[in-house]
DSSP file (Angstrom, degrees, kcal/mol; ACC not computed):
  #  RESIDUE AA STRUCTURE BP1 BP2  ACC     N-H-->O    O-->H-N    N-H-->O    O-->H-N    TCO  KAPPA ALPHA  PHI   PSI    X-CA   Y-CA   Z-CA
    1    1 A M    >         0   0    0      0, 0.0     3,-1.6     0, 0.0    54,-0.0   0.000 360.0 360.0 360.0 104.5  -38.2   62.8 -116.5
    2    2 A P  T 3   +     0   0    0      0, 0.0     0, 0.0     0, 0.0     0, 0.0   0.739 360.0  65.0 -63.4 -21.9  -41.2   60.9 -115.4
    3    3 A S  T 3  S+     0   0    0      1,-0.1     2,-0.9     2,-0.1     0, 0.0   0.614  82.4  85.8 -79.7  -9.9  -40.6   61.8 -111.7
    4    4 A I    <   -     0   0    0     -3,-1.6     2,-0.5     2,-0.0    -1,-0.1  -0.815  68.1-163.8 -92.2 107.7  -41.1   65.6 -112.4
    5    5 A D        +     0   0    0     -2,-0.9     2,-0.3     2,-0.0    -2,-0.1  -0.817  12.9 172.9 -98.3 124.9  -44.8   66.1 -112.1
    6    6 A R        -     0   0    0     -2,-0.5     3,-0.1     1,-0.1    -2,-0.0  -0.914  39.3-127.3-127.7 154.1  -46.2   69.3 -113.6
    7    7 A K  S    S+     0   0    0     -2,-0.3     2,-0.4     1,-0.2    -1,-0.1   0.885  97.8  25.3 -66.7 -38.8  -49.8   70.6 -114.0
    8    8 A K        -     0   0    0     -3,-0.1     2,-0.4     2,-0.0    -1,-0.2  -0.984  65.2-170.9-131.5 138.9  -49.2   71.3 -117.7
    9    9 A N        -     0   0    0     -2,-0.4     2,-0.5    -3,-0.1     0, 0.0  -0.992   5.0-163.1-126.3 136.0  -46.8   69.8 -120.2
   10   10 A I        -     0   0    0     -2,-0.4     2,-0.5     2,-0.0    -2,-0.0  -0.981   9.9-156.0-116.9 127.1  -46.1   71.1 -123.7
   11   11 A R        +     0   0    0     -2,-0.5     2,-0.3     2,-0.0    -2,-0.0  -0.895  16.4 173.8-107.2 130.7  -44.4   68.8 -126.1
   12   12 A V        -     0   0    0     -2,-0.5     3,-0.0     1,-0.1    -2,-0.0  -0.872  27.1-151.4-129.7 163.9  -42.5   70.2 -129.1
   13   13 A R  S    S+     0   0    0     -2,-0.3     2,-0.4     1,-0.1    -1,-0.1   0.412  73.0  58.9-117.4  -0.5  -40.3   68.7 -131.7
   14   14 A D  S  > S-     0   0    0      1,-0.1     4,-2.0     0, 0.0     5,-0.1  -0.973  72.4-128.8-136.2 152.0  -37.9   71.5 -132.7
   15   15 A R  H  > S+     0   0    0     -2,-0.4     4,-2.9     1,-0.2     5,-0.2   0.854 104.4  55.7 -63.6 -40.2  -35.4   73.6 -130.8
   16   16 A A  H  > S+     0   0    0      2,-0.2     4,-2.3     1,-0.2    -1,-0.2   0.923 110.3  44.7 -63.9 -44.6  -36.7   77.0 -132.0
   17   17 A T  H  > S+     0   0    0      2,-0.2     4,-2.4     1,-0.2    -1,-0.2   0.922 114.0  50.6 -63.8 -43.5  -40.2   76.4 -130.7
   18   18 A M  H  X S+     0   0    0     -4,-2.0     4,-2.7     1,-0.2    -2,-0.2   0.930 110.8  48.6 -59.8 -46.2  -38.9   75.0 -127.5
   19   19 A T  H  X S+     0   0    0     -4,-2.9     4,-2.5     1,-0.2     5,-0.2   0.917 111.3  49.6 -61.9 -44.3  -36.7   78.0 -126.9
   20   20 A N  H  X S+     0   0    0     -4,-2.3     4,-2.8     1,-0.2    -1,-0.2   0.893 112.7  47.5 -62.9 -39.8  -39.5   80.5 -127.7
   21   21 A L  H  X S+     0   0    0     -4,-2.4     4,-2.5     2,-0.2     6,-0.5   0.910 110.8  51.3 -67.3 -42.1  -41.8   78.7 -125.2
   22   22 A I  H  X>S+     0   0    0     -4,-2.7     5,-1.7    -5,-0.2     4,-0.6   0.939 117.3  39.2 -58.9 -47.5  -39.2   78.6 -122.5
   23   23 A L  H  <5S+     0   0    0     -4,-2.5     3,-0.3     3,-0.2    -2,-0.2   0.912 119.5  45.3 -70.9 -42.8  -38.6   82.3 -122.9
   24   24 A G  H  <5S+     0   0    0     -4,-2.8    -2,-0.2    -5,-0.2    -1,-0.2   0.800 124.6  31.4 -72.9 -29.6  -42.2   83.4 -123.4
   25   25 A L  H  <5S-     0   0    0     -4,-2.5    -1,-0.2    -5,-0.2    -2,-0.2   0.317 103.8-118.1-110.9   6.8  -43.6   81.2 -120.6
   26   26 A N  T  <5 +     0   0    0     -4,-0.6    -3,-0.2    -3,-0.3    -4,-0.2   0.934  68.1 149.7  52.9  47.3  -40.7   81.3 -118.2
   27   27 A G      < -     0   0    0     -5,-1.7     2,-0.3    -6,-0.5    -1,-0.1  -0.149  36.3-143.2 -99.7-167.9  -40.6   77.5 -118.6
   28   28 A F        -     0   0    0     -2,-0.1     2,-0.3    -3,-0.1    -5,-0.0  -0.962   2.2-152.8-151.5 165.3  -38.0   74.8 -118.6
   29   29 A T        -     0   0    0     -2,-0.3     2,-0.6     2,-0.0   -11,-0.0  -0.964  20.9-125.7-137.1 156.0  -37.0   71.6 -120.3
   30   30 A V        +     0   0    0     -2,-0.3     2,-0.2     2,-0.0    -2,-0.0  -0.927  53.3 134.2-103.5 120.4  -35.1   68.5 -119.1
   31   31 A A        -     0   0    0     -2,-0.6    24,-0.1    24,-0.0    -2,-0.0  -0.776  68.9 -73.0-150.6-170.4  -32.3   67.8 -121.5
   32   32 A S        -     0   0    0     -2,-0.2     3,-0.1     2,-0.1    23,-0.1   0.741  59.5-121.9 -69.9 -23.9  -28.6   67.0 -121.7
   33   33 A G        +     0   0    0      1,-0.3     2,-0.8    12,-0.0    13,-0.1   0.377  68.6 133.8  94.1  -4.1  -27.4   70.5 -120.7
   34   34 A A        +     0   0    0      2,-0.0     2,-0.3    48,-0.0    -1,-0.3  -0.729  33.1 172.8 -81.9 113.8  -25.4   71.0 -123.9
   35   35 A L        -     0   0    0     -2,-0.8     2,-0.5    -3,-0.1     3,-0.1  -0.866  30.0-143.3-124.2 155.1  -26.3   74.5 -125.1
   36   36 A S     >  -     0   0    0     -2,-0.3     4,-3.0     1,-0.1     5,-0.4  -0.976   2.7-158.6-117.1 119.2  -25.2   76.8 -127.8
   37   37 A R  H  > S+     0   0    0     -2,-0.5     4,-2.0     1,-0.2    -1,-0.1   0.852  95.8  58.9 -61.8 -33.5  -25.1   80.5 -127.0
   38   38 A E  H  4 S+     0   0    0      1,-0.2    -1,-0.2     2,-0.2    -2,-0.0   0.862 116.4  32.1 -64.6 -35.5  -25.2   81.2 -130.7
   39   39 A L  H  4 S+     0   0    0     -3,-0.4    -2,-0.2     2,-0.1    -1,-0.2   0.853 131.9  29.2 -89.1 -38.6  -28.6   79.4 -131.1
   40   40 A N  H  < S-     0   0    0     -4,-3.0     3,-0.3     1,-0.2     4,-0.2   0.618  95.4-140.6-102.3 -15.1  -30.2   80.0 -127.7
   41   41 A G    ><  -     0   0    0     -4,-2.0     3,-0.7    -5,-0.4    -1,-0.2  -0.147  41.0 -62.5  77.6 179.8  -28.8   83.4 -126.7
   42   42 A P  T 3  S+     0   0    0      0, 0.0    -1,-0.2     0, 0.0    -5,-0.1   0.593 123.1  70.3 -80.2 -10.9  -27.8   84.4 -123.2
   43   43 A D  T 3  S+     0   0    0     -3,-0.3     2,-0.6    -6,-0.1    -2,-0.1   0.598  85.0  72.6 -87.1 -10.2  -31.2   84.0 -121.6
   44   44 A V    <   +     0   0    0     -3,-0.7     2,-0.3    -4,-0.2    -4,-0.1  -0.924  65.6 173.2-106.4 119.8  -31.4   80.2 -121.8
   45   45 A V        -     0   0    0     -2,-0.6     2,-0.5   -10,-0.0   -12,-0.0  -0.884  31.7-120.9-126.1 155.7  -29.1   78.5 -119.3
   46   46 A A        -     0   0    0     -2,-0.3   -11,-0.0   -13,-0.1   -14,-0.0  -0.850  26.5-175.0 -96.0 127.9  -28.5   74.9 -118.2
   47   47 A V        -     0   0    0     -2,-0.5     2,-0.0     0, 0.0   -14,-0.0  -0.984  26.3-123.4-123.1 118.5  -29.1   74.3 -114.5
   48   48 A P        -     0   0    0      0, 0.0     2,-0.3     0, 0.0   -15,-0.0  -0.338  23.6-129.9 -62.3 137.6  -28.2   70.8 -113.2
   49   49 A L        -     0   0    0      2,-0.1     2,-1.1     1,-0.0   -19,-0.0  -0.660   9.9-132.5 -84.7 143.4  -31.1   68.9 -111.5
   50   50 A K        +     0   0    0     -2,-0.3     2,-0.3     2,-0.0    -1,-0.0  -0.774  63.4 111.1 -96.9  90.5  -30.5   67.4 -108.1
   51   51 A M  S    S-     0   0    0     -2,-1.1    -2,-0.1     2,-0.2     0, 0.0  -0.976  72.9-118.3-155.3 164.0  -31.9   64.0 -108.6
   52   52 A D  S    S+     0   0    0     -2,-0.3     2,-0.1     2,-0.1    -1,-0.0   0.687  82.6  97.0 -80.6 -18.9  -30.8   60.4 -108.8
   53   53 A E        -     0   0    0      1,-0.0     2,-0.3    -3,-0.0    -2,-0.2  -0.368  60.2-151.4 -74.3 151.9  -32.1   59.8 -112.4
   54   54 A M        -     0   0    0     -2,-0.1     2,-0.5     2,-0.0    -2,-0.1  -0.900   9.1-135.0-121.8 151.1  -29.7   60.1 -115.3
   55   55 A I        -     0   0    0     -2,-0.3     2,-0.6   -24,-0.1   -24,-0.0  -0.904  18.8-147.3-101.6 132.2  -30.3   61.1 -119.0
   56   56 A R        -     0   0    0     -2,-0.5     2,-0.5    35,-0.0   -24,-0.0  -0.899   9.1-159.9-104.2 122.2  -28.6   58.9 -121.5
   57   57 A V        +     0   0    0     -2,-0.6     2,-0.2   -25,-0.1    34,-0.1  -0.859  20.9 166.5-101.5 130.8  -27.5   60.7 -124.7
   58   58 A G        -     0   0    0     -2,-0.5     2,-0.4    34,-0.1    34,-0.1  -0.763  31.8-121.2-135.9-179.0  -26.9   58.5 -127.7
   59   59 A L        -     0   0    0     32,-0.3     2,-0.5    -2,-0.2    -2,-0.0  -0.995  15.0-159.7-130.5 127.1  -26.4   58.6 -131.4
   60   60 A V        -     0   0    0     -2,-0.4     2,-0.3     2,-0.0    -2,-0.0  -0.937  17.7-179.2-108.8 124.6  -28.5   56.8 -134.0
   61   61 A M        -     0   0    0     -2,-0.5     2,-0.8     2,-0.1     6,-0.0  -0.866  31.9-108.5-123.2 157.1  -26.9   56.2 -137.3
   62   62 A Q    >   -     0   0    0     -2,-0.3     3,-2.5     3,-0.1    -2,-0.0  -0.759  63.9 -71.8 -88.5 113.1  -28.2   54.7 -140.6
   63   63 A G  T 3  S-     0   0    0     -2,-0.8    -2,-0.1     1,-0.3     0, 0.0  -0.046 106.7 -18.7  46.3-129.1  -26.5   51.3 -141.2
   64   64 A D  T 3  S+     0   0    0      2,-0.0    -1,-0.3    -3,-0.0    -2,-0.0   0.128  93.6 136.5 -97.2  19.1  -22.9   51.5 -142.1
   65   65 A T    <   -     0   0    0     -3,-2.5    -3,-0.1     1,-0.1     3,-0.1  -0.538  52.1-131.4 -70.0 122.5  -23.0   55.2 -143.2
   66   66 A P        -     0   0    0      0, 0.0     2,-0.1     0, 0.0    -4,-0.1  -0.344  26.8 -95.6 -72.7 156.7  -20.0   57.0 -141.8
   67   67 A L        -     0   0    0      1,-0.1    -6,-0.0     4,-0.1     2,-0.0  -0.446  38.0-122.6 -67.8 142.2  -20.3   60.2 -139.9
   68   68 A S     >  -     0   0    0     -2,-0.1     4,-2.4     1,-0.1     5,-0.2  -0.254  31.9-100.4 -72.0 171.5  -19.8   63.4 -142.0
   69   69 A S  H  > S+     0   0    0      1,-0.2     4,-1.9     2,-0.2     5,-0.1   0.892 128.0  50.5 -63.9 -37.4  -17.1   65.8 -140.9
   70   70 A A  H  > S+     0   0    0      2,-0.2     4,-2.3     1,-0.2    -1,-0.2   0.893 109.4  51.5 -65.1 -39.1  -19.8   68.0 -139.2
   71   71 A G  H  > S+     0   0    0      2,-0.2     4,-2.6     1,-0.2    -2,-0.2   0.896 108.7  50.5 -63.6 -40.8  -21.1   64.9 -137.5
   72   72 A K  H  X S+     0   0    0     -4,-2.4     4,-2.2     2,-0.2    -1,-0.2   0.893 110.6  49.4 -64.5 -39.7  -17.6   64.1 -136.1
   73   73 A I  H  X S+     0   0    0     -4,-1.9     4,-2.3     2,-0.2    -2,-0.2   0.907 111.3  50.2 -64.4 -41.9  -17.3   67.6 -134.9
   74   74 A F  H  X S+     0   0    0     -4,-2.3     4,-2.4     2,-0.2    -2,-0.2   0.942 111.6  46.3 -62.4 -49.5  -20.7   67.4 -133.2
   75   75 A V  H  X S+     0   0    0     -4,-2.6     4,-2.6     1,-0.2    -1,-0.2   0.897 112.3  51.8 -61.9 -40.4  -19.9   64.1 -131.4
   76   76 A S  H  X S+     0   0    0     -4,-2.2     4,-2.3    -5,-0.2    -1,-0.2   0.905 109.9  49.1 -61.9 -41.3  -16.5   65.4 -130.3
   77   77 A A  H  X S+     0   0    0     -4,-2.3     4,-2.5     2,-0.2    -2,-0.2   0.894 111.1  49.3 -66.0 -40.3  -18.2   68.5 -128.9
   78   78 A I  H  X S+     0   0    0     -4,-2.4     4,-2.7     2,-0.2     5,-0.2   0.921 111.0  49.8 -65.2 -43.7  -20.8   66.4 -127.0
   79   79 A R  H  X S+     0   0    0     -4,-2.6     4,-2.5     1,-0.2    -2,-0.2   0.919 112.2  48.1 -59.7 -43.2  -18.0   64.2 -125.6
   80   80 A K  H  X S+     0   0    0     -4,-2.3     4,-2.3     2,-0.2    -2,-0.2   0.922 111.5  50.0 -63.6 -44.3  -16.1   67.3 -124.5
   81   81 A C  H  X S+     0   0    0     -4,-2.5     4,-1.1     1,-0.2    -2,-0.2   0.918 112.8  46.4 -61.0 -44.4  -19.2   68.8 -122.9
   82   82 A C  H  <>S+     0   0    0     -4,-2.7     5,-3.0     1,-0.2     3,-0.3   0.897 111.6  51.4 -65.9 -40.1  -19.9   65.5 -121.0
   83   83 A A  H ><5S+     0   0    0     -4,-2.5     3,-1.3     1,-0.2    -1,-0.2   0.888 106.9  53.7 -64.8 -38.8  -16.3   65.2 -119.9
   84   84 A E  H 3<5S+     0   0    0     -4,-2.3    -1,-0.2     1,-0.3    -2,-0.2   0.793 111.6  45.6 -65.8 -27.1  -16.3   68.7 -118.5
   85   85 A R  T 3<5S-     0   0    0     -4,-1.1    -1,-0.3    -3,-0.3    -2,-0.2   0.272 116.7-113.6 -99.8  10.6  -19.4   67.9 -116.4
   86   86 A S  T < 5 +     0   0    0     -3,-1.3    -3,-0.2     1,-0.2     2,-0.2   0.771  67.8 144.8  62.7  29.4  -17.9   64.6 -115.2
   87   87 A Y      < -     0   0    0     -5,-3.0     2,-0.9    -6,-0.2    -1,-0.2  -0.510  62.2 -97.3 -88.1 165.2  -20.6   62.6 -117.1
   88   88 A D        +     0   0    0     -2,-0.2     3,-0.5     1,-0.1    -5,-0.1  -0.756  40.6 176.8 -84.6 107.6  -19.8   59.2 -118.6
   89   89 A A    >   +     0   0    0     -2,-0.9     3,-1.4     1,-0.2    -1,-0.1   0.305  52.8 102.1 -93.4   8.7  -19.1   60.0 -122.3
   90   90 A A  T 3  S+     0   0    0      1,-0.3    -1,-0.2     2,-0.2   -11,-0.0   0.775  71.3  63.8 -64.9 -26.6  -18.3   56.3 -123.1
   91   91 A G  T 3         0   0    0     -3,-0.5   -32,-0.3     1,-0.2    -1,-0.3   0.610 360.0 360.0 -75.6 -10.8  -21.7   55.7 -124.7
   92   92 A L    <         0   0    0     -3,-1.4    -1,-0.2   -34,-0.1    -2,-0.2   0.452 360.0 360.0 -93.1 360.0  -21.0   58.3 -127.5
């Protein structure tokens, strides 16, 4: 979110590092809000931001490669999560 101005920003590429930084530094990230208690534990929570900007969640696939059964379960879970939060899940 470019409109959120902070003195310091740390950029990471994996969930485990991000989670450890959030917990260790009392930090935050801007993301879809879809969380797994099994992966993140009870100390990481999603809090909706009150702003006009939206995050668009999408899926990038390789050519005509069909989704695996795990991929189909993941997309279904994301659609359900978005529907529960009244987001537009049509793009998934």
